[in-house]
N, C-alpha and C positions, 0 to 999 in steps of 0.2 A: 692307492689309486694310482690306475696309469692313465695317462695324458694319449688324447689321440692327436690324428694329425690337425683336427680343427683347435685344439686346444691351444697347442705345441703353435701355434705360424697364427693363433691371438696374442699369445705373448711375444713373439717376435714383433707383431707389430705395436704391440701397445712400448716395449721395448723400443722401438725403432721412434718413434712418437718424440720417445722424452728425449733421445741421443739428438735427434735433428733440431729440436727446439733448447736443448743443453747444451750443445755448440753452440749453436746460430748467438747467446746468448755469453757465453764462454770468450770466441772469437778474439774480440776485441779488448782482450786483455789479453794474451797471451805475448809472453816479449821470446822473438830469437825466430828465425828462417823457421816454417813447415818443412817434414822429412819430405829429403829426396825421391826416397823409397817408398811406395805405397806397400799398405800389407793388404795378406791377401783373405784375413776375417776384418772385415769389418766390425766398430766396440756394440752396435748393437750386437754383431752374431754370437760376441763375444758372453756378452752379461747373457745375452739367452741361454749360452750352453753354461755358465754358471749354476743360472739359476735352476735349470733342467740338473744340473747335479746335484744339489741341493735336494733337487725334490724325492731324489729316486732310493731314499730310502735305506738307505745301509749303510747305517748307524752302531750296531750293536758286533765288529768285526770278530770277540770273540767270544759269543754264541755259535759262531760260522767252524764247523769241523774244517774244514778247508785250508782256516787262517790259523787255526792251531796246534794244526798233529803237526809242525816240527820241532814246537817246543816245550823244555823240560823244565823244572826247578819251581824259584821260589818266584811269587807275583806280589810286589809291594803297594797297596794302592790304596786310598784313602774310605774315608767311610759308606762312600756316595757306590762302593762297588756291593756292598754287601749285601750279597740275599742267596740263600742255603740253596736253590738253585742252581745257580750259576756257581758259586761254590765247589760243591757235587759236581761238578759236571766238567768244571775246570781239574778238580780234583785225582778223577774217573781216567782223564787227557795227560796225568802226570805233572800237572799246573798244580803249586800250593800254590794261594790266595792270604795271602797273610796280610789284614787290616786290624784296625783299632775296634772296641767292641762301641760299640752305640749304647746308649744308656739303659733300652728299654728292650737290650742282650741277656742271656743266659752267659754267666763267666764261664769261659772256659782253658783247661792249660794253654800255654805258647814256650816254647824255645827260649830258654832266656838271650841268647844270640837275637832275633826278630821281634824280643818284645824294644833291645836295646837298637837294632837299625830301626823300627816304627818312632823311638822315640829322636830319630839325627836323622830324621823328612826334610828337615832343610840345606842339609849340606847335600840331601838326594836333589832335592827343589833348586838348588843352587848349579848342579851339573847337568843336571834336566833342562837348568834354562838356558845354559852355554851350547850345549847341545843343540838346540832349535833354534836362538839365536846367532851363533855365532858359528856355529857347527854347518847350518844350513839346513838342520834335519826339519823339515813342517813337520806337527802335527795337524796335516790333514786325512782324509779318509783313501786308503790305497783300497786301487781295486783288486790288486796282485801282491801273493806273496815276497813274490819278485822286486817290483817296482817295491814293496813296505823295503827288502833287507834291501838292496844296493843302496836305497838315501839312510837306513840305518845304517851300514859297514860303509859307508866313506864319510858319513858323518863324526862315527868313531875312530874312522883312523885319521881324519881332520885331529880333532881331540888328542888323539894316542902322541903329536906331536908339541901341543902346550906345555911352556917348561913350570907353569904351575897348575897342579890344579890341585882341587878342595879336596880332603883324605875319611876317613874316620876311623881311627885308631880302634883298635875294636882284635885287643889278645886273650884265645880263651881259655882259662889257669883251669890246671890238671889237678879234681884234689879226688879224694877218696868218698862223694860224697856218694848217696846215693841217687840216683836222678829220676 
């Protein structure tokens, strides 16, 4: 659904009215001096922009060919990402989606290292948490691949300087068994 100029104006007016009443009630409780430099955008404009951004509908970057064009390899995800259509589309683009199997799905063959890494999701989630909260990699909807990659690389560079990092000890054993 696209918003017309009238809808956007109506949203802004409602947000502005809310902000006026909210800050009237908040002002008596503020401690300290107000900021000397006035911001270029008022709070109601920022809130309106956030509402419009979240209304934009850009919610599925994995289905956007421009987003996944530069990626190859394996993508480990939880059960929420399981979809035969998405898995096939990603596989055609060179990305192997690895997830656990739901109860109502057929069993399929999976490499041993993929099974081990799926069991170690807690360590992976710990690393993701550190990247998001300490290295400031935000999980927001990036509008371009360049913004996503610059944010990701900056966070990974910061993470590389951490003195202690969680690790998965995985050493493949060479056997003469048929695989």
